C-alpha positions as CSV (number, residue, x, y, z in Angstrom):
1,M,-5.4,-183.4,-34.3
2,L,-4.2,-179.9,-33.7
3,L,-2.5,-180.8,-30.4
4,K,-0.7,-183.7,-32.0
5,A,0.6,-181.5,-34.9
6,F,1.7,-178.9,-32.4
7,L,3.5,-181.4,-30.2
8,V,5.3,-183.3,-33.0
9,G,6.2,-180.1,-35.0
10,G,7.4,-178.5,-31.8
11,T,9.5,-181.5,-30.8
12,I,11.2,-181.5,-34.2
13,C,12.0,-177.8,-33.8
14,L,13.1,-178.3,-30.2
15,I,15.6,-181.0,-31.4
16,G,17.1,-178.5,-33.9
17,Q,17.4,-175.8,-31.3
18,L,19.0,-178.1,-28.8
19,V,21.5,-179.3,-31.4
20,M,22.4,-175.7,-32.1
21,D,22.7,-174.7,-28.4
22,L,24.3,-177.8,-26.9
23,T,27.0,-178.9,-29.3
24,G,30.6,-177.8,-29.0
25,Y,30.9,-177.3,-32.8
26,K,29.3,-174.1,-34.1
27,V,26.1,-175.5,-35.7
28,T,24.4,-172.9,-37.8
29,P,20.8,-172.8,-39.2
30,G,22.3,-173.9,-42.5
31,H,23.6,-177.1,-40.9
32,I,20.2,-177.7,-39.4
33,L,18.5,-177.2,-42.7
34,V,20.7,-179.7,-44.6
35,G,20.8,-182.1,-41.7
36,F,17.0,-182.2,-41.1
37,V,16.2,-182.6,-44.8
38,T,18.7,-185.4,-45.1
39,V,17.4,-187.1,-41.9
40,G,13.8,-186.7,-43.4
41,V,14.9,-188.4,-46.6
42,I,16.6,-191.3,-44.7
43,I,13.8,-191.9,-42.3
44,S,11.3,-191.7,-45.1
45,A,13.2,-194.2,-47.3
46,L,13.3,-196.6,-44.3
47,G,9.5,-196.3,-44.0
48,F,9.4,-194.7,-40.6
49,Y,8.3,-191.1,-41.5
50,Q,4.9,-191.9,-43.1
51,P,3.4,-193.2,-39.9
52,L,4.5,-190.0,-38.2
53,V,2.8,-188.0,-41.0
54,D,-0.4,-190.1,-40.6
55,F,-0.3,-189.4,-36.8
56,A,0.6,-185.7,-36.7
57,G,-0.4,-184.3,-40.2
58,A,1.1,-180.9,-40.7
59,G,3.2,-181.3,-37.5
60,A,5.3,-183.7,-39.5
61,T,5.0,-182.3,-43.0
62,V,5.7,-178.6,-42.4
63,P,9.2,-178.9,-40.7
64,L,12.3,-179.5,-42.7
65,T,12.2,-183.2,-42.2
66,G,8.8,-183.2,-43.9
67,F,10.5,-181.6,-47.0
68,G,13.0,-184.5,-47.0
69,H,10.1,-186.9,-46.7
70,L,8.4,-185.3,-49.7
71,L,11.6,-185.5,-51.8
72,A,12.1,-189.1,-50.9
73,Q,8.5,-190.1,-51.7
74,G,8.6,-188.3,-55.0
75,A,11.9,-189.9,-56.0
76,M,10.9,-193.4,-54.9
77,E,7.5,-193.2,-56.7
78,E,9.0,-192.0,-60.0
79,A,11.8,-194.5,-59.7
80,R,9.2,-197.3,-59.4
81,R,7.3,-195.9,-62.4
82,V,10.2,-195.0,-64.8
83,G,13.4,-196.4,-63.4
84,I,16.4,-195.1,-61.6
85,L,16.7,-191.9,-63.7
86,G,13.1,-191.1,-62.7
87,A,14.2,-190.6,-59.1
88,F,15.8,-187.2,-60.1
89,K,12.7,-186.0,-61.8
90,G,10.3,-187.3,-59.2
91,A,11.9,-185.5,-56.2
92,L,11.7,-182.2,-58.0
93,S,8.2,-182.7,-59.4
94,A,6.9,-183.6,-55.9
95,A,8.3,-180.4,-54.3
96,A,7.8,-178.0,-57.2
97,G,4.5,-176.6,-55.9
98,G,5.9,-175.8,-52.5
99,I,9.1,-174.3,-53.8
100,T,7.2,-172.1,-56.3
101,A,4.9,-170.9,-53.6
102,A,7.8,-170.0,-51.3
103,V,9.5,-168.0,-54.1
104,V,6.3,-166.2,-55.1
105,F,5.3,-165.3,-51.6
106,G,8.8,-164.3,-50.7
107,Y,8.9,-162.0,-53.7
108,L,5.5,-160.5,-52.8
109,A,6.7,-160.0,-49.1
110,A,9.8,-158.2,-50.4
111,L,7.6,-155.9,-52.5
112,V,5.3,-155.1,-49.6
113,F,7.9,-154.7,-46.9
114,K,11.3,-153.0,-47.2
115,P,14.0,-155.7,-46.7
116,K,17.1,-154.5,-44.9
117,G,20.2,-155.3,-46.9
């Protein structure tokens, strides 16, 4: 399982690096962030991302495409349960734990280490 996660996650990251290195347009990490989350949402909504998650586990859920998958799944589940307005709440509810952890651990890291401004 570890090898599958490494290979899938590494391939996703490799694609992002190749897009940044080989395109004529200046692609920044911000472009990759938005693009990968959007691609994750689209692939998830089409039903193609969950089999990748089942195959690779964290190799598919940790990269940015996995965040898009999480948002799409939360939105679709809440939309089924409540209706179309539930899609907005569902996406944020599904990702709230991860976002909170990122903010808290980022803050703690800034307290421990001296960030350079």
